[in-house]
C-alpha positions as CSV (number, residue, x, y, z in Angstrom):
1,M,-41.5,55.5,-1.7
2,A,-38.7,53.5,-3.3
3,K,-37.1,54.9,-6.4
4,F,-38.0,53.2,-9.6
5,D,-35.0,51.4,-11.0
6,R,-35.3,51.3,-14.8
7,K,-32.2,49.2,-15.3
8,K,-33.5,46.4,-13.1
9,F,-36.9,46.7,-14.7
10,R,-35.4,46.3,-18.2
11,N,-33.3,43.3,-17.1
12,S,-36.4,41.7,-15.6
13,L,-38.4,42.2,-18.8
14,Q,-35.5,40.8,-20.8
15,Q,-35.2,37.7,-18.6
16,N,-39.0,37.1,-18.7
17,K,-38.8,37.4,-22.5
18,Q,-35.9,34.8,-22.6
19,V,-37.9,32.5,-20.4
20,Q,-41.0,32.7,-22.7
21,E,-38.8,32.1,-25.8
22,F,-37.2,29.1,-24.1
23,E,-40.6,27.6,-23.2
24,Q,-41.9,28.2,-26.7
25,E,-38.8,26.5,-28.1
26,L,-39.5,23.5,-25.9
27,E,-43.1,23.3,-26.8
28,G,-42.7,24.1,-30.5
29,G,-41.9,21.3,-32.9
30,E,-41.4,17.6,-32.3
31,K,-38.4,17.2,-30.0
32,T,-37.2,14.0,-28.4
33,L,-36.7,13.9,-24.6
34,L,-32.9,14.0,-25.2
35,E,-33.2,17.1,-27.3
36,K,-35.4,18.8,-24.7
37,F,-32.9,17.9,-22.0
38,L,-30.0,19.3,-24.0
39,T,-31.9,22.5,-24.6
40,K,-32.6,22.9,-20.9
41,I,-29.0,22.4,-20.1
42,S,-27.9,24.9,-22.8
43,Y,-30.3,27.5,-21.3
44,K,-29.2,26.9,-17.8
45,I,-25.5,27.3,-18.8
46,Q,-26.4,30.5,-20.6
47,E,-28.4,31.8,-17.7
48,N,-25.6,31.0,-15.2
49,R,-22.6,31.5,-17.4
50,I,-20.6,33.4,-14.7
51,R,-21.1,30.5,-12.2
52,V,-20.3,27.9,-14.8
53,L,-17.2,29.8,-15.9
54,F,-16.1,30.1,-12.2
55,S,-16.6,26.3,-11.7
56,L,-14.6,25.5,-14.8
57,V,-11.8,27.7,-13.7
58,F,-11.9,26.1,-10.2
59,I,-11.8,22.6,-11.7
60,F,-8.9,23.6,-13.9
61,V,-6.9,25.0,-10.9
62,I,-7.5,21.8,-8.9
63,L,-6.5,19.5,-11.8
64,S,-3.4,21.6,-12.4
65,S,-2.4,21.4,-8.8
66,L,-2.8,17.6,-8.7
67,I,-0.7,17.2,-11.8
68,A,2.0,19.5,-10.4
69,I,2.0,17.6,-7.1
70,G,2.3,14.3,-9.0
71,E,5.1,15.5,-11.2
72,Y,7.0,16.9,-8.1
73,S,6.6,13.5,-6.3
74,K,8.1,11.8,-9.4
75,Y,11.0,14.3,-9.5
76,K,11.7,13.7,-5.7
77,E,11.5,9.9,-6.2
78,K,14.1,10.1,-9.1
79,Q,16.4,12.4,-7.1
80,A,16.3,10.1,-4.1
81,I,17.1,7.0,-6.3
82,L,20.1,8.9,-7.8
83,E,21.3,9.9,-4.3
84,S,20.9,6.3,-3.1
85,E,23.0,5.1,-6.1
86,K,25.7,7.7,-5.2
87,L,25.7,6.5,-1.6
88,E,26.1,2.8,-2.6
89,K,29.1,3.7,-4.7
90,K,30.6,5.6,-1.8
91,I,30.0,2.8,0.6
92,E,31.6,0.2,-1.7
93,K,34.9,1.9,-1.2
94,L,34.6,1.5,2.6
95,S,35.5,-1.7,4.4
96,E,32.7,-3.8,5.8
97,S,33.9,-3.2,9.4
98,D,33.9,0.6,8.9
99,P,31.1,2.0,11.2
100,S,30.7,5.0,9.0
101,R,28.8,2.7,6.5
102,L,25.9,2.4,8.8
103,K,26.0,6.1,9.8
104,E,25.9,7.2,6.1
105,M,22.9,5.0,5.3
106,E,21.0,5.9,8.5
107,G,21.6,9.5,7.7
108,F,20.2,9.0,4.2
109,L,17.0,7.5,5.7
110,Q,16.5,10.6,7.8
111,E,16.9,13.0,4.9
112,H,14.8,11.1,2.3
113,S,11.2,9.9,2.3
114,S,11.2,8.3,-1.2
115,K,9.7,4.8,-0.8
116,S,11.8,2.9,-3.4
117,A,15.1,4.5,-2.3
118,T,14.4,4.1,1.5
119,L,13.5,0.4,0.9
120,R,16.7,-0.1,-1.0
121,I,18.9,1.4,1.7
122,S,16.9,-0.2,4.6
123,K,17.4,-3.6,3.0
124,Q,21.2,-3.0,3.0
125,I,21.2,-1.9,6.6
126,M,19.3,-5.0,7.5
127,D,21.9,-7.2,5.7
128,I,24.7,-5.4,7.6
129,H,23.1,-6.1,11.0
130,I,22.6,-9.8,10.0
131,K,26.3,-10.1,9.1
132,N,27.1,-8.6,12.5
133,G,24.8,-11.0,14.3
134,E,22.6,-8.1,15.5
135,F,19.3,-9.9,14.9
136,Q,17.2,-7.6,17.0
137,K,18.2,-4.6,14.9
138,A,17.8,-6.7,11.7
139,S,14.3,-7.6,12.8
140,Q,13.4,-3.9,13.3
141,Y,14.4,-3.1,9.8
142,A,12.6,-6.1,8.4
143,E,9.4,-4.9,10.1
144,K,9.9,-1.3,8.8
145,I,10.3,-2.7,5.2
146,A,7.2,-4.9,5.5
147,N,5.1,-2.1,6.9
148,S,6.0,0.2,4.1
149,I,5.2,-2.3,1.4
150,E,1.5,-2.2,0.2
151,T,1.9,-4.5,-2.8
152,P,2.8,-7.2,-3.7
153,K,1.5,-8.9,-0.6
154,E,3.9,-11.8,-1.2
155,L,6.9,-9.4,-0.7
156,K,5.3,-7.9,2.3
157,A,4.8,-11.5,3.7
158,Y,8.5,-12.3,2.9
159,F,9.8,-9.5,5.1
160,Y,7.4,-10.3,7.9
161,Y,8.7,-13.9,7.7
162,L,12.3,-12.6,7.9
163,Q,11.3,-10.5,10.9
164,G,9.9,-13.6,12.6
165,N,13.2,-15.5,12.0
166,F,15.4,-12.6,13.3
167,C,13.2,-12.1,16.4
168,E,13.5,-15.8,17.3
169,Q,17.3,-15.7,16.8
170,A,17.3,-12.6,19.1
171,G,15.5,-14.6,21.7
172,D,12.0,-13.0,21.4
173,K,9.7,-15.9,20.6
174,K,6.5,-13.9,21.3
175,L,7.4,-11.1,18.8
176,S,8.5,-13.8,16.4
177,L,5.1,-15.5,16.6
178,E,3.3,-12.2,15.9
179,A,5.6,-11.6,12.9
180,Y,4.8,-15.0,11.4
181,K,1.1,-14.4,11.9
182,K,1.3,-11.2,9.9
183,A,3.2,-13.0,7.2
184,E,0.5,-15.7,7.1
185,E,-2.3,-13.1,6.8
186,Q,-0.8,-11.7,3.6
187,I,-0.6,-15.1,1.7
188,S,-3.4,-17.1,3.3
189,G,-5.5,-18.8,0.5
190,K,-3.1,-17.9,-2.3
191,K,-2.4,-21.1,-4.3
192,E,0.8,-19.7,-5.8
193,M,2.1,-19.1,-2.3
194,V,1.2,-22.5,-0.8
195,I,4.8,-23.5,0.0
196,M,5.6,-20.3,1.9
197,N,2.2,-20.6,3.6
198,S,3.0,-24.1,4.7
199,W,6.3,-23.2,6.3
200,T,4.7,-20.1,7.9
201,L,1.9,-22.1,9.5
202,F,4.5,-24.7,10.7
203,Q,6.5,-21.9,12.4
204,I,3.4,-20.5,14.0
205,G,2.4,-24.0,15.2
206,R,5.9,-24.7,16.5
207,L,6.2,-21.5,18.4
208,K,2.7,-21.8,19.9
209,F,3.8,-25.3,21.2
210,E,7.0,-23.9,22.6
211,L,5.1,-21.0,24.3
212,G,2.6,-23.5,25.9
213,D,-0.4,-23.2,23.6
214,K,-0.8,-26.9,22.6
215,E,-4.3,-26.7,21.2
216,G,-3.5,-23.6,19.1
217,S,-0.3,-25.4,17.9
218,I,-2.2,-28.5,16.8
219,S,-4.8,-26.4,15.0
220,D,-2.2,-24.6,12.9
221,L,-0.2,-27.7,12.2
222,K,-3.3,-29.4,10.9
223,K,-3.7,-26.5,8.5
224,V,-0.4,-27.5,7.0
225,L,-1.6,-31.0,6.4
226,E,-4.7,-29.7,4.6
227,L,-2.7,-27.7,2.1
228,D,-2.3,-29.2,-1.4
229,S,-1.0,-28.2,-4.9
230,E,-1.0,-30.1,-8.2
231,Q,2.2,-28.5,-9.4
232,L,4.0,-28.0,-6.1
233,G,2.8,-31.0,-4.1
234,F,6.3,-32.4,-3.9
235,A,7.6,-29.3,-2.1
236,L,4.9,-29.7,0.6
237,K,6.3,-33.1,1.8
238,Q,8.9,-31.6,4.2
239,P,6.6,-29.2,6.1
240,K,3.8,-31.8,6.2
241,L,6.2,-34.4,7.6
242,M,7.5,-32.0,10.2
243,S,4.0,-31.0,11.2
244,T,2.9,-34.6,11.5
245,Y,5.9,-35.3,13.7
246,L,5.2,-32.3,16.0
247,I,1.5,-33.2,16.3
248,L,2.4,-36.7,17.4
249,K,4.9,-35.3,19.9
250,I,2.3,-32.9,21.3
251,N,-0.3,-35.7,21.6
252,K,2.1,-37.9,23.5
253,G,2.4,-35.2,26.0
């Protein structure tokens, strides 16, 4: 026969008494539904105070960790920006033809992951490749920059547009077309970007024609003619004129 546990028996009696008092408290007096709900919550917290305390401690630890991670990320970002500024000052002292300029900046990108600092240095590397006539390398950096930008979409589109331009100058029209398509996806339907959208669509239509897709070319060139803007209508004349000319040329065969 199991041994009678007086401690457990007393605790059980005390718990039953608390439950009865709680039920009487709910039934007694005229309480609103909100007051009854709050009373129940208060009782549950008291009944499970250890679990509640543990949950609160757990939440506090999680929040503290998130804050610490956020602060550390800000610190790393600031440090990377300071390092990029030091690097820029160092590079200014070197001649433009000095190959160590590129090595220094490429080394920086390998050592740092800060978005703003890496974008800043990547843009400068891209500019050096453009000056050197290395358009394929410039296009690669333009693509990296575009891929790393989430917002604003207009800036993302700008670097995809540059990539398209550099790819074509490097002789890769297919890759150029894909880059222009990515640029157009970012700004399609945005009224404030109607001018850039018109030129992007024209480039897409032109490249499709040059790559043998006449139907696709005409479709995109007609989209240029459909664009309009009350404030910027005058700036649409050139891309519309060039699109019209190209459509006529395609139709003549």
